C-alpha positions in Angstrom: 88.4 98.1 81.2 88.3 101.4 79.4 84.6 101.2 79.0 84.2 101.5 82.8 82.1 98.4 83.1 83.4 95.7 85.4 83.1 92.0 84.7 80.5 91.7 87.5 78.7 94.9 87.0 79.5 98.3 88.4 82.8 100.1 87.6 85.9 98.1 86.6 88.7 98.0 89.1 91.1 100.0 86.9 88.6 102.5 85.6 89.5 105.2 88.2 93.2 104.9 87.1 92.1 105.2 83.5 90.1 108.3 84.2 93.1 109.8 86.0 95.4 109.0 83.1 92.9 110.3 80.6 92.5 113.6 82.5 96.3 114.0 82.7 96.7 113.4 79.0 94.0 116.0 78.2 95.9 118.7 80.1 99.5 117.6 79.4 101.9 119.4 77.1 103.0 117.2 74.2 106.2 115.3 75.0 105.9 115.7 78.8 103.5 112.7 79.2 101.9 111.4 82.3 104.3 108.7 83.3 103.0 108.2 86.8 99.4 107.9 85.8 100.3 105.6 82.9 102.4 103.4 85.3 99.5 103.2 87.8 97.0 102.2 85.1 99.4 99.6 83.7 100.1 98.2 87.2 96.3 97.9 87.8 95.8 96.0 84.5 98.8 93.7 84.7 100.1 93.6 88.3 103.7 93.3 87.1 105.2 95.0 90.1 103.2 92.8 92.4 104.5 89.7 90.7 108.1 90.9 90.8 107.7 91.6 94.6 106.1 88.2 95.3 109.0 86.5 93.4 111.6 88.5 95.3 110.0 87.6 98.6 109.8 83.9 97.6 113.5 83.9 96.6 114.5 85.5 99.9 112.5 83.0 101.8 114.1 80.1 99.9 117.6 81.6 100.4 117.0 81.9 104.2 115.6 78.3 104.4 118.7 77.0 102.6 121.0 79.1 104.9 119.0 77.9 108.0 118.3 81.5 109.1 114.6 81.5 108.6 112.8 81.8 111.9 110.2 79.1 112.6 107.7 81.6 113.9 106.4 84.2 111.4 106.0 86.8 114.2 109.7 86.5 115.1 110.6 87.1 111.5 108.4 90.2 111.2 109.5 91.6 114.6 113.2 91.0 113.9 113.1 92.5 110.4 111.1 95.6 111.4 113.5 96.3 114.3 116.7 95.9 112.3 115.3 97.6 109.2 116.0 94.7 106.9 
C-alpha cells in the first residue's frame, strides 16, 4: 500500500518498491520515466509475471506428461534440465 502500512501492522510488502519508484520519479527528467522501478512496484502489487511463469511451467509439465517424457523423480528432472541447459 502507498500508505506504507501493511495489513497486519508494520510496513507493507510493496512499500519499499513504492519508495524506490517515488524517489526515481522525484529525480527523473520528464519523459524519461522510471520504467524498471514502476515495473517492480507493479509486479509486487499484482504478481503478473509470477502467474505467467507458473502457467508456463504447468503447460510444459502437461506437455511432457502427454509426450511421456516427464521423469518420475523430480530430482532427475532438475538434474537433467540443469545439465543440458533446458
